[in-house]
N, C-alpha and C positions, 0 to 999 in steps of 0.2 A: 747514173741513170736517167736523169732527166735531160741532159746535154750529150746526147748521141746522134750520130750521123747515119744511124741504120735506116736504109730504106729511103735515102735522100739522093737519088740518082741522078746525074747531070749528063744530059746528050747533048749539049752544045757548049761551044767555047765561051759564049756570052754568058752561060749561066754558071760556067766554072770560074769566070772571073768577075762575077757579080761583087758588089761593095760588101755585101752581108750573104756570104754563100751558106751558111748554116740557117736553117729555118728557125731555131730558137733564137738565134741572133736579130733576125728580122723581126719576130713578135716582140723581142725586147724593147729593140727601137721605137716599134710603134707604140708600145705601151709607155714607154718613157717620154715619146712625143704627146700623148694624151695626157699624161701625167703634167708635163710642163706647160702645155698651152692651153688645158682646159682646167684641171683641179687645181694648180696651183694658184692662178689668180682668184679663184673663188676661196681659197681656204686659208692663204698664208696673211698675215698682218703687213700693214705698212711698214713696220720696222725691219721686218724679215726680208722684204723687197729692197730697202734701201740701204741696209746695213750688211747684207750677205749676198742675195742673189744678183742684184744689178752689178756689184762690184767683182762679182765671180764671173758672171759672163763676158764682162768688158775686158777683164784680165786674161780669161780663158782665150777671147780673141787676139789679144796681142801676143799671148804666149803661142798660139799657133802660127803667128806672122814671124817672130822670132825664132820659132822651131824649123821653120823652111830654110832658114839661113843658116843656122848653126847645127841643128840636129841632121838636115837632110844634105846639105852643102857642105858643111865642116868650115864655114867661114864664122869666125869669132866676132861677135860684136858687142860692144860696151855703149853703144850709142842709141840704144832703144828709146830711151826718153826722149831724145831729140826729134826723133821721127814721130812719136805722139804728139810732142810740142807741135811741130809744123802741121801735122792733120788739124789739130784743135784749133790754131790759130789761123790757118787758111780758110778752114771752115766759117770761122768767126768773121774773117773779112769780107768772105763771099757774101755772107748774109748783111752784114752791116752797109757794104758799099754797092751791092747790086739790089735795088728794091724789088721785092717779091720773089726773090730767091728761093726756091723750094729746099726744104730741111734736107731731103734725101739728096739733091743734087750737091748742096754744100758738103755733106759729110762725104760724097764720093769725091767731089773737088779737093777736099782736105786730104783724101787718100792718094789723088793724081799729085798733089803738091809734094807730099811726103815720097813718092816713087822718084821724084826728079832728085831730091836731096840725096835719097838712097843710092841712085845710080851714079852721080856725083861722088861720093864718098865711096862708092864702091868700086871705082876704077883703081885704086891703090892695090886692090886684091889680085889684079893682075901680075903685079911684080912682087908683093910681099905676101906673107901668111904668117899664121900664128899669133905670137905676143904683138910683133908689128902691126900687124893688121888690128888687133885690138886697140893699140894705141891710136891708128889711124881712124878707128870708129870712134873713139874716146874724143878725139878732135871734135868729131861733128856734136858730141854731146856740149862741149866748151863752146863752141861757135854758137850754137843755138841759144844757148844760156844768155851769152854776151848779147846776141843780135835782140832776143825778146826784152831783155832788160834796158838795152840802150835805143836802140830804134822806136821813138814813139809811133811811127805810121803804124807798126804791128799792132799795138793796143789802140788804135784809134785816138791818139793823142789822150791816153787816159792819165791824169796826174799822178794816181796812186799806182800805175802799172797793173792793176787789177782789172779784168773785164768781165762782163756777164752777157748771158744770152737771153732773148726775150722767150716769151711762151712758145713752146714746141707746137708746131702745127704741120700736120702730114696729111696731105691730100684733102685739106679744108676740115680736118679734124683736129682738136685741140687734145694734145697730150701733156696733161698735167698731174694725174695721179700715179701712184708708184707702180700700180699693177700696169698701166699701160706702158709706162716706160720700161718697165720689165720685158713685157711683150715686144717691144720694138728692138731692144738689146738681144732678145732670145731669136728673133728673126734674122739680124745680121749675123749672130753666132751659127745659127743652122745653114745659111746660105753659104758663108765664106768657109765653115768649116767644111762641107760637102765639097766645095769647089778645092780647097787646099786638097782634100783627101783624095779626088780624083786626079789633080796634078801630079801628086807625088807617086800615085800608080801607073802614070804613063809614061811616055817617052822622056818627057822633060824631067820628070822626077828620078828616071834612071840616069839622066846626064848628070842631075844635082850629086846622086849618090856616087857615082863613078869618079866625082870631081873630089868628094869626101874621102872616098878610099884610097886613090892614089891618082892624083892628077896628071903625072907625067903619062903613065900608062893609058888614061883616060884620053889624052890629047894623040897618043900614038895610035889609037883605034879609031879616030876621026872625031872626036868630040871637041867642039870648039870652047876652049877653056874662057873666051870674052863673051860668047853668048850663054853659057851655062851659069858663070859666076855674076854676071849683070842681070840676067834673069831672075836669078835667086835674090840678088838685092832689091830688085823692083818689086817682085810679088811679095816679098818679105816687108818692105817698107809701106807698100800700098795698104795691106791689112793692119799692119801696126799703126797706118796714119788714120785709117778710118776708126780703129780702137781708141786713139786720142782723141778723135772728134767727139766720139760717144761719151768718153769718159769726161769730157769738158762739158759737153751739152746735156747730157742725161744725168751723170752721177753729181758732178760739181756744181753746174749751174753759174757758178761765177769762180775765177780762177785767177791764178797769178803765176810767173815764170816758175816759181820753186817747186809748183805742183808737177813739173815733168824734170826733176832734177836728176841727179847721178842715182840717187837712192833707188828712183823708178826704175832705171836702167838695170841695177843690181837686182832688184826685186824679181823683175822677168827673167832675168838670166838663172836666178836659182829656182825660178817655177819650171824652167825649160830643165834644168839639171835633176832637180827632184823627181819632176814627173816623168821624164825619159826623153833622152835625145832620139830624134828620129821617130817620134810617133805623136800621131795627133791626138789619141787619147790621153797621152801623157802631158798634154798641155792643159786640160780639165783637172786631172790629178794634181799637177802643180799649183794650178790656181787655188784648188779647194784647198789644199796643204796651207797655203800662204794666207787665206782668206780666214778658215774656220779655226786653226790651230790658236793665233793669238787671242781669240775670242774664247775660246776653251781656257786657255791658260790665265785668261783674265777673271773669268767666272769661276773657275775651280776654288780658289781659296775661299770665296764668298759661300760657297755650297758647302764646303768642308767647316766653316766657322773659324778660319784662321785669322788672328788678328795683325793683318800686314795693311801696312800704310800704302797710300797711292804710290809713292815713290818706291817703296820696298817692291811690290807687286809689279810695277813697270820694270824695274831691273832683272828681275826674276824671270820675267816673260821672256826678254831678251836672250837672257843665259840659256833658259831652258830652250828656246826656239832653236838657238845656235848648236846646242849640243844634240838636238833632235835632227838638225839637219846634216851633222857630222855622222851621227848613228846610221841615218838611212843611207848615205854615201858609202859607209863601209860595208853594210850589210848587203846593200843591192846597189852597185855603183850604175846599172843600166838605169836606176829610177824605179817608181811606183807602177809605171806601165809594164815592166817586165813582171812585176809581181802579180800584176793581173792576167799577163799572158799565161804564165807559169800555172795559175789557178785553174785558168780555162782548159789548158792541155790535160790536168790533171783530171779535170771534170770528165773531159771526153773519155778517158779510159778507165774511171772507176769503176766498178771497186776491183780492178785489176791493177797490180803493183807497175807493170811493166807497159 
């Protein structure tokens, strides 16, 4: 009843192709933006920002980048953690080695460095696909792990291998409180989320999806596989590199190479699969699932008063987490985004059954 399109007439193609063609969606997005930018910084605690919101936003941004490559272009990648590491270390070296380097320029520079690596390791996608491509991108993960551990120049000759960033400064303003860091991450997520959404809705996105569905047929109708695949690797790596710089600078503050290991790559791949392949909103659902579910599983035994030890609770958390992942993949293999889309379609027809 409240989610109907009755009376919403469109007289131009621009209105019909709008990002949010339904008026209720536009108002919902405006309300969500006000809640995120205005209400949340005033109400939430520092713990909520540091433990939930900031990781959720940065992982959502990384999942958007990975979804561009895996969900929209159909190129399997197991080296996302490597691209995040390149973004983090490149941004760190830009700030350390260039005096007065602005924070925003360093983060964008980290994304550009990740783009270069992504294109280099995306070249094999022109000849191989599927499991073989996954192994090729896994090589990027192993190479980056070795490079950041063995080459001392990357860590500015740090004897321990760990590096840290100074106080964040954006346009002369110190960013030191959790609320300010949250707003910085939120701004990046909004900008890159809109850019990614418009890319996948345009001609470039249609080329990516054509390569995903059937690359031979796409080449026959005039789509260049070299341009389509490498552009997907470039855009994906750039977004992931920016997310890696934010993860290091904003969330961690100080980190070591193990922070961007294979576990991070698999975690991001799980986000994309659970959230929904080929869906920008699915990246947010997947990140919320990965961030919030372990916290709930950790606190539920305490709320119920169950006498679990820390080790037992940790093992149960991993077991339940894995079982829920399998359950969601069986019940809805297209991810949580498909459940959300189905619910919206039913609301548009409710209370009619057809």
